[in-house]
C-alpha positions in Angstrom: 156.5 -37.5 -3.7 155.6 -38.1 -7.4 159.0 -38.9 -8.7 158.5 -42.2 -6.8 155.6 -43.7 -8.7 157.1 -42.9 -12.6 158.7 -45.3 -14.2 162.0 -44.7 -14.8 162.7 -46.1 -18.7 160.8 -45.5 -21.8 160.1 -48.8 -21.8 158.4 -49.2 -18.7 156.5 -46.7 -19.4 155.4 -48.1 -21.8 154.4 -51.1 -20.3 152.5 -49.5 -17.4 150.8 -47.2 -20.0 149.7 -50.8 -21.0 148.4 -52.1 -18.0 146.8 -49.5 -16.7 144.7 -48.8 -19.8 145.4 -51.9 -22.2 147.1 -53.2 -25.1 145.1 -51.5 -27.7 144.1 -48.1 -26.2 144.8 -45.1 -28.5 147.1 -43.5 -25.9 149.0 -47.1 -25.4 149.3 -47.2 -29.2 151.2 -43.8 -29.6 153.6 -44.9 -26.8 154.4 -48.4 -28.7 154.7 -45.9 -31.8 156.8 -42.8 -30.3 159.1 -45.2 -28.5 159.6 -46.2 -32.7 160.1 -43.7 -33.6 163.2 -42.6 -31.1 164.4 -46.5 -31.5 165.1 -45.2 -35.3 166.5 -42.2 -34.7 168.9 -44.1 -32.5 169.8 -46.8 -35.2 167.9 -49.7 -33.4 166.3 -50.3 -36.5 165.5 -53.7 -35.6 163.7 -53.0 -32.4 162.0 -49.4 -34.3 160.1 -52.2 -37.2 158.9 -54.6 -34.4 157.1 -51.3 -32.3 155.9 -49.7 -35.7 154.5 -53.2 -36.3 152.5 -53.6 -33.1 151.0 -50.4 -33.4 150.1 -50.4 -36.8 148.7 -54.5 -36.5 146.5 -53.1 -33.3 145.5 -49.3 -34.8 144.4 -51.1 -38.1 141.8 -53.7 -35.7 141.0 -50.4 -33.5 140.7 -47.4 -36.1 139.5 -47.4 -39.6 142.2 -48.3 -41.7 141.2 -44.1 -43.0 142.3 -42.4 -40.0 145.2 -40.4 -40.0 146.8 -42.3 -36.5 147.0 -45.5 -39.1 148.5 -43.6 -42.1 151.2 -41.9 -39.8 151.7 -46.0 -38.7 152.3 -47.5 -41.8 154.5 -44.7 -43.3 156.7 -44.9 -40.1 157.4 -48.6 -40.8 157.8 -47.9 -44.3 160.9 -45.5 -42.9 162.3 -48.3 -40.5 161.7 -50.7 -43.6 163.7 -48.9 -45.9 166.5 -47.9 -43.7 167.2 -51.9 -43.2 167.2 -52.6 -46.6 163.7 -53.7 -47.2 162.9 -52.0 -50.0 160.2 -54.2 -51.5 158.1 -54.2 -48.3 158.7 -50.2 -47.4 157.8 -49.7 -51.2 154.6 -51.6 -50.8 153.7 -49.6 -47.5 154.0 -46.5 -49.6 151.5 -47.4 -51.7 149.2 -49.1 -49.2 149.5 -45.2 -47.9 148.8 -44.4 -51.4 145.4 -46.3 -52.3 144.2 -45.6 -48.7 144.8 -41.8 -49.5 142.3 -41.5 -52.8 
């Protein structure tokens, strides 16, 4: 009965992964980022921003600055910020990604 042990909501799944692997494990952070993307597509921009900020902050501590997952987090956060009308901060994030790629 696998169904009995699987979480029924994405938020619960994120919490379960965090409990098993740890707050800053790369797989946990992938789940956090994925949840942020789902929230973004649902136009839940405030919640999406929180998830993407969390992913970026933790990935920045665990991975090197030029790591593709860090750059993806920068990009994801900048898209959310732009949709929330935080255009200056979004531009800053995009420029940050460009500087790292050079």
